[in-house]
C-alpha positions as CSV (number, residue, x, y, z in Angstrom):
1,M,51.3,79.0,163.2
2,T,48.9,76.6,164.9
3,T,49.5,76.0,168.6
4,D,48.2,72.4,168.9
5,A,51.2,70.5,167.4
6,V,54.3,69.8,169.4
7,P,57.6,71.2,168.1
8,V,60.2,68.6,167.1
9,R,63.1,68.4,169.6
10,R,66.7,67.7,168.6
11,A,69.7,66.3,170.3
12,E,72.4,68.8,171.6
13,T,75.7,69.4,169.8
14,P,78.6,67.8,171.6
15,W,80.7,70.5,173.3
16,W,84.0,69.2,172.0
17,W,83.1,69.5,168.3
18,A,84.3,73.1,168.1
19,D,87.6,72.4,169.8
20,A,88.3,69.3,167.6
21,A,87.6,71.3,164.4
22,G,89.9,74.2,165.5
23,I,92.7,71.7,166.4
24,A,92.4,70.0,163.1
25,A,92.7,73.2,161.1
26,A,95.8,74.4,163.1
27,A,97.3,70.9,162.8
28,G,97.0,71.1,159.0
29,L,99.2,74.2,158.8
30,L,101.7,72.6,161.2
31,V,101.9,69.5,159.1
32,V,102.5,71.6,156.0
33,A,105.4,73.3,157.7
34,V,106.9,70.1,159.0
35,L,106.7,68.5,155.5
36,W,108.4,71.5,154.0
37,V,111.2,71.3,156.6
38,G,111.5,67.5,155.9
39,G,111.9,68.3,152.2
40,G,114.9,70.4,152.9
41,G,113.1,73.8,152.9
42,A,114.7,75.0,156.2
43,G,118.2,74.2,154.9
44,E,117.6,76.0,151.6
45,L,116.2,79.0,153.4
46,A,119.4,79.1,155.6
47,A,121.6,78.9,152.5
48,G,120.5,82.4,151.4
49,G,120.5,83.9,148.0
50,W,118.0,82.8,145.2
51,T,117.8,79.3,146.8
52,A,116.3,80.9,149.9
53,V,113.9,82.9,147.8
54,T,112.7,79.8,146.0
55,A,112.3,77.9,149.3
56,A,110.3,80.8,150.9
57,A,108.1,80.9,147.7
58,R,107.4,77.1,148.1
59,L,106.4,77.5,151.7
60,L,104.1,80.4,150.9
61,G,102.5,78.4,148.1
62,L,102.0,75.3,150.3
63,L,100.4,77.4,153.1
64,A,98.2,79.2,150.5
65,S,97.1,75.8,149.2
66,D,96.3,74.5,152.7
67,L,94.3,77.6,153.5
68,M,92.5,77.4,150.1
69,L,91.3,73.9,150.9
70,L,90.4,74.9,154.4
71,Q,88.4,77.7,152.9
72,V,86.4,75.2,150.9
73,L,85.9,73.0,154.0
74,L,84.6,76.0,156.0
75,L,81.6,76.4,153.7
76,A,81.2,72.8,152.6
77,R,78.2,72.7,155.0
78,I,79.6,69.9,157.1
79,P,76.9,69.4,159.8
80,A,79.4,69.0,162.7
81,V,81.2,72.2,161.8
82,E,78.0,74.1,161.1
83,R,76.5,73.2,164.5
84,A,79.7,73.9,166.4
85,F,80.3,77.4,165.0
86,G,77.3,78.7,163.2
87,Q,76.9,79.8,159.6
88,D,77.6,83.5,160.1
89,R,80.9,82.9,162.0
90,L,82.0,80.4,159.4
91,A,81.2,82.9,156.6
92,R,83.4,85.5,158.3
93,W,86.3,83.0,158.7
94,H,85.8,81.9,155.1
95,R,86.4,85.5,154.0
96,W,89.4,86.0,156.2
97,V,91.0,82.7,155.2
98,G,90.2,83.5,151.6
99,F,91.9,86.9,151.7
100,T,94.9,85.4,153.5
101,S,95.2,82.5,151.1
102,C,95.0,84.9,148.1
103,T,97.7,87.2,149.6
104,L,100.1,84.2,150.2
105,M,99.4,82.9,146.7
106,A,100.3,86.3,145.3
107,L,103.5,86.4,147.3
108,H,104.3,82.9,146.1
109,V,104.1,84.0,142.5
110,V,106.1,87.2,143.1
111,L,108.9,85.2,144.7
112,V,108.9,82.1,142.7
113,V,109.6,83.8,139.4
114,P,112.8,85.6,140.3
115,G,113.8,82.6,142.4
116,Y,113.7,80.3,139.4
117,A,115.3,83.0,137.2
118,A,118.1,83.4,139.8
119,G,119.1,86.7,138.2
120,R,119.8,85.1,134.8
121,A,116.7,86.3,132.9
122,N,114.1,88.9,132.7
123,P,111.4,88.0,135.3
124,L,108.6,88.4,132.7
125,A,110.4,86.1,130.3
126,E,110.8,83.6,133.2
127,L,107.2,83.9,134.1
128,W,106.2,83.1,130.5
129,D,108.6,80.1,130.4
130,L,107.1,78.8,133.7
131,V,103.5,79.2,132.5
132,T,104.0,77.7,129.1
133,G,106.8,75.2,129.8
134,Y,105.9,73.4,133.1
135,P,103.0,70.8,133.4
136,G,99.9,72.2,134.8
137,M,101.0,75.8,134.9
138,L,98.5,77.1,132.3
139,L,95.8,75.6,134.4
140,A,97.3,77.2,137.5
141,A,97.4,80.6,135.8
142,A,93.7,80.3,134.8
143,G,92.8,79.1,138.3
144,T,94.7,82.0,139.9
145,A,92.8,84.5,137.7
146,A,89.5,83.0,138.8
147,L,90.5,83.1,142.5
148,V,91.6,86.7,142.2
149,M,88.2,87.6,140.6
150,V,86.4,85.9,143.4
151,T,88.5,87.7,146.0
152,V,88.0,91.1,144.4
153,T,84.2,90.6,144.2
154,S,84.2,89.6,147.8
155,L,85.4,93.0,149.0
156,R,82.6,94.9,150.8
157,A,82.7,97.7,148.3
158,A,82.2,95.3,145.4
159,R,79.5,93.2,147.2
160,R,77.4,96.3,147.8
161,R,77.3,96.9,144.0
162,L,76.3,93.4,143.1
163,R,72.9,91.6,143.4
164,Y,73.0,88.6,145.6
165,E,72.3,86.3,142.6
166,S,75.2,87.8,140.6
167,W,77.6,87.6,143.5
168,H,76.7,84.0,144.3
169,L,77.2,83.0,140.7
170,L,80.6,84.6,140.5
171,H,81.6,83.1,143.9
172,L,81.1,79.6,142.4
173,Y,84.1,80.2,140.3
174,A,86.2,79.7,143.4
175,Y,85.6,75.9,143.1
176,L,86.9,76.1,139.5
177,G,89.9,78.2,140.6
178,V,90.9,75.8,143.3
179,G,90.5,72.8,141.0
180,L,92.7,74.5,138.4
181,A,95.3,76.1,140.7
182,L,96.3,73.0,142.7
183,P,97.2,70.2,140.3
184,H,100.5,71.8,139.2
185,Q,101.9,71.2,142.7
186,L,101.2,67.5,142.3
187,W,102.9,67.3,138.9
188,T,105.9,69.6,139.3
189,G,106.3,70.6,143.0
190,A,109.4,69.3,144.7
191,D,107.6,69.0,148.0
192,F,105.2,66.5,146.3
193,I,107.4,64.5,144.0
194,G,110.1,63.7,146.5
195,S,108.0,62.8,149.5
196,A,105.5,59.9,149.9
197,A,104.3,61.4,153.2
198,A,103.6,64.8,151.5
199,R,101.7,63.1,148.6
200,A,99.6,61.1,151.1
201,Y,98.8,64.3,153.1
202,W,97.9,66.4,150.1
203,W,95.9,63.8,148.3
204,T,93.9,63.1,151.5
205,L,93.2,66.8,152.0
206,Y,92.2,67.2,148.3
207,A,89.9,64.2,148.5
208,A,88.4,65.4,151.8
209,A,87.6,68.8,150.4
210,A,86.1,67.5,147.2
211,G,84.2,64.8,149.0
212,A,82.8,67.2,151.5
213,V,81.5,69.5,148.8
214,L,80.0,66.6,146.8
215,L,78.4,65.0,149.8
216,Y,77.1,68.0,151.8
217,R,76.5,70.6,149.0
218,V,75.1,68.1,146.5
219,G,74.3,64.6,147.7
220,I,72.6,65.2,151.0
221,P,70.5,68.2,149.7
222,L,69.2,66.1,146.8
223,W,68.5,63.2,149.1
224,R,66.6,65.3,151.6
225,S,64.7,67.1,148.9
226,H,63.6,63.7,147.5
227,R,62.9,62.1,150.9
228,H,60.8,65.0,152.3
229,A,59.1,66.0,149.0
230,L,58.3,69.5,150.1
231,R,55.6,71.4,148.3
232,V,54.1,74.8,148.7
233,G,50.8,74.5,150.6
234,E,49.8,78.2,151.0
235,V,51.1,81.6,150.3
236,R,49.9,84.4,152.6
237,A,50.7,88.1,152.7
238,E,51.8,89.3,156.1
239,G,52.4,93.0,155.4
240,P,53.8,95.4,152.9
241,G,56.3,93.4,150.8
242,L,56.2,90.5,153.3
243,T,55.0,87.0,152.3
244,S,54.8,83.7,154.3
245,V,55.0,80.4,152.6
246,Y,53.6,77.3,154.3
247,L,55.2,74.1,153.2
248,H,54.0,70.5,153.5
249,G,56.1,67.4,153.1
250,E,56.7,63.8,154.2
251,R,58.5,62.6,157.3
252,L,59.3,66.2,158.4
253,D,59.8,64.9,162.0
254,R,63.0,63.3,160.6
255,L,64.3,66.6,159.2
256,P,67.2,67.7,161.6
257,V,66.1,71.3,161.9
258,R,65.6,73.6,164.9
259,A,63.6,76.8,165.3
260,G,65.8,79.7,164.4
261,Q,67.7,77.9,161.6
262,F,67.5,78.6,157.8
263,F,67.6,76.7,154.6
264,L,68.7,77.5,151.1
265,W,65.5,77.3,149.0
266,R,64.9,76.6,145.3
267,F,61.3,76.8,144.1
268,L,60.7,74.8,141.0
269,D,58.4,77.3,139.4
270,G,60.2,78.1,136.2
271,P,63.3,80.0,135.1
272,G,65.6,81.1,137.9
273,W,64.9,77.9,140.0
274,S,68.6,77.1,140.1
275,R,69.4,80.2,142.2
276,A,69.2,79.3,145.9
277,H,68.0,81.9,148.5
278,P,68.6,81.8,152.3
279,Y,65.3,82.1,154.2
280,S,64.8,81.4,157.9
281,L,62.0,79.4,159.4
282,S,59.5,81.9,160.8
283,G,57.8,79.2,163.0
284,P,59.0,76.2,164.9
285,P,59.4,73.0,162.8
286,R,56.3,70.9,163.1
287,S,55.8,67.2,162.2
288,G,53.9,68.1,159.0
289,L,54.6,71.8,158.4
290,L,57.3,74.4,157.8
291,R,56.9,78.1,157.3
292,I,59.2,80.7,155.9
293,T,58.6,84.5,155.6
294,V,60.2,86.5,152.9
295,K,60.8,90.2,152.5
296,D,60.7,91.6,149.0
297,L,64.3,92.7,148.6
298,G,65.2,91.5,145.1
299,D,64.3,89.4,142.1
300,G,64.3,86.0,143.9
301,S,62.3,87.2,147.0
302,A,59.8,89.1,144.8
303,R,58.9,85.8,143.1
304,V,57.8,84.2,146.3
305,A,54.5,86.1,146.5
306,A,53.6,84.5,143.1
307,L,54.2,80.9,144.1
308,R,51.4,78.5,143.5
309,P,50.2,75.8,145.8
310,G,51.7,72.5,144.8
311,T,55.1,73.9,143.6
312,R,57.9,71.5,144.3
313,V,60.8,72.8,146.5
314,L,64.4,71.8,146.8
315,I,66.2,72.5,150.1
316,E,69.8,72.7,151.3
317,G,70.3,72.8,155.0
318,P,69.4,73.4,157.8
319,Y,72.0,76.0,158.7
320,G,72.6,78.5,161.5
321,R,73.2,78.3,165.2
322,L,70.6,80.8,166.4
323,T,68.7,78.1,168.3
324,G,67.5,77.3,171.7
325,E,69.9,74.3,172.0
326,S,71.7,75.7,175.1
327,Y,68.6,77.4,176.6
328,R,67.6,75.9,180.0
329,G,64.9,78.3,181.0
330,G,65.0,81.6,182.7
331,P,64.7,85.2,181.4
332,V,65.3,85.6,177.7
333,T,65.5,88.8,175.5
334,L,65.2,88.7,171.7
335,V,66.2,91.7,169.7
336,A,65.1,91.9,166.1
337,C,65.4,94.3,163.2
338,G,63.1,94.1,160.2
339,I,63.0,90.7,158.6
340,G,65.3,89.5,161.3
341,V,62.2,88.9,163.4
342,T,61.4,85.7,161.5
343,P,63.9,83.3,163.3
344,L,63.2,85.0,166.6
345,L,59.5,84.5,166.2
346,A,60.2,80.8,165.7
347,L,62.2,80.8,168.9
348,L,59.4,82.6,170.8
349,W,57.1,79.7,169.8
350,D,59.7,77.1,170.6
351,L,61.7,78.1,173.8
352,P,60.4,76.7,177.1
353,Y,60.4,80.0,179.0
354,A,57.9,80.6,181.8
355,D,55.1,83.0,181.7
356,G,56.5,86.6,181.7
357,E,60.2,85.6,181.2
358,A,60.5,86.6,177.5
359,T,61.0,90.1,176.0
360,L,61.0,90.9,172.3
361,L,62.5,94.2,171.2
362,Y,61.2,94.7,167.7
363,R,62.9,97.4,165.5
364,A,61.0,98.5,162.4
365,R,61.0,101.6,160.2
366,S,57.2,102.2,160.5
367,E,54.1,100.8,162.2
368,A,53.1,99.1,158.9
369,D,56.4,97.2,158.9
370,L,55.6,95.4,162.2
371,A,54.7,91.9,161.0
372,F,53.0,89.0,162.7
373,R,50.8,91.2,164.9
374,D,48.2,88.5,165.6
375,E,50.9,85.9,166.6
376,L,52.7,88.3,168.8
377,A,49.5,89.3,170.5
378,W,48.7,85.6,171.1
379,L,52.2,85.0,172.6
380,A,51.7,88.1,174.8
381,R,48.3,86.9,176.1
382,H,49.1,83.2,176.5
383,R,52.8,83.1,177.3
384,G,53.3,86.5,178.8
385,V,55.8,87.7,176.2
386,R,56.6,91.4,176.7
387,L,56.6,93.2,173.4
388,V,58.6,96.4,172.9
389,P,58.2,97.9,169.4
390,L,60.9,100.3,168.4
391,V,59.5,102.2,165.4
392,G,61.1,104.9,163.3
393,P,64.2,105.6,161.2
394,R,67.4,104.5,162.8
395,A,69.3,107.1,164.8
396,P,72.9,107.7,163.6
397,G,75.4,105.5,165.4
398,S,72.7,103.7,167.3
399,W,70.7,100.5,166.9
400,L,67.6,102.4,168.2
401,P,65.1,104.5,166.2
402,A,65.6,108.3,166.5
403,P,62.6,108.8,168.9
404,A,64.2,106.3,171.4
405,A,67.9,107.2,170.8
406,G,68.3,108.2,174.4
407,A,67.3,104.8,175.7
408,S,69.7,101.9,176.5
409,L,69.5,98.2,176.5
410,P,69.5,97.9,180.3
411,G,66.9,100.6,180.5
412,L,64.6,98.8,178.1
413,V,65.2,95.4,179.7
414,P,66.2,95.7,183.4
415,G,68.5,92.9,184.6
416,I,69.5,92.0,181.1
417,A,72.9,90.8,182.3
418,G,71.2,87.7,183.6
419,H,69.2,87.0,180.4
420,Q,69.9,84.8,177.4
421,V,70.0,87.3,174.5
422,Y,69.2,86.5,170.9
423,V,69.9,89.1,168.2
424,C,69.1,89.0,164.5
425,G,69.4,91.8,162.0
426,P,71.8,93.5,159.5
427,D,75.5,93.1,160.2
428,D,76.4,96.6,161.5
429,W,73.1,96.9,163.5
430,T,73.8,93.5,165.1
431,E,77.3,94.4,166.0
432,T,76.0,97.6,167.7
433,V,73.5,95.6,169.7
434,V,76.1,93.1,170.7
435,R,78.5,95.7,171.9
436,E,75.9,97.3,174.1
437,A,74.8,93.9,175.5
438,R,78.4,93.2,176.4
439,S,78.7,96.6,178.0
440,A,75.6,95.8,180.0
441,G,77.2,92.7,181.4
442,V,75.8,89.9,179.2
443,P,78.5,87.2,178.9
444,D,79.4,85.9,175.4
445,D,78.0,82.4,176.2
446,R,74.6,84.0,176.6
447,L,74.8,86.1,173.4
448,H,73.4,84.4,170.3
449,T,73.5,86.2,166.9
450,E,72.6,85.7,163.3
451,R,73.2,88.1,160.5
452,F,71.2,88.0,157.3
453,T,73.4,90.2,155.1
454,W,75.5,88.5,152.5
């Protein structure tokens, strides 16, 4: 990156956004319970017998529906939510909420069938009658099957066996599943038909979820891609399997991005352009230039090295909370593993630390895998960055390489408890670093992380 241009500065995220979002999510579940009680659910539950089973099934179905829509909102890329919590935390919550919603939905099905049968018929026959005889139930069955498929492929064991591109395509069926599973409640559900307040709440929630996806996942990305007209300017090899792409565009000073964030990128270079890939900026955003650096880890990333200057680019983002938004100066330590160095390099260029206040711990498998040597050398000479390469295969159970396995975070960075600490790397590696940082006395509000595994 050049050093003469001034990085673009952005306004801070209001502190209350996170609290407001959390209160809204909890309030939604409370409203669902209150509406169920108002519709006679509590009395039916107290009555016992099959009536109670049906009432419990209805409550579980309502809670599953609310969580299903909350799951959509968590990854609708709503800027206020993204900036308040960070993409990696939202992704974890999205998985937890998804698994919980799927479990409640399964319990709803298991209870509603015998509840409606009330001991009078074979449960399988009753299930068939429900699916084929009630409005919207065939759609609900198809939607449930799609959601189960998405849930199963989201398990860690399944995700490890799938390419990112395949997993992402399968995951899009969640939108189809939600769209098909919910309408039967509006058409046949007692909690909808008999209550104007319930209809108003659910229609508002459905509209908010659908509107958020259409606006933030489709509308704004298309508008920004058109407005900024990003094109590939230069493609440069940085090391073995490592490629930087320099991008030029229009009015990039109006692009609300910070150093450390990432976009979803689509390069219009032929077949496969529709698959988006998450790449972090590897330099601070400048008024006329962006840079990303990509490791060859799959089909999409391998294509980056063959990009031609002038290729049009579509973007979705920016995302991520690994930024210097809360940094006010003072000592700072950045801990990187492999390609996780890219957002931290952008931060090293961008953060306003004093000479000698920054330390970079850079974990790599070999000397050849240490990227950006010239830039890091410049930062060491001109801004006093202390560089600590940690080279070699990772030691079992440690975030350090085998040759340095006896070291510790406080030993490598004396006084780290008083530092701002930024960590970026694979999920399990990052968790190990974070645990050691906490043990060394670094408070949570000084720990900033981003995980690049999907």
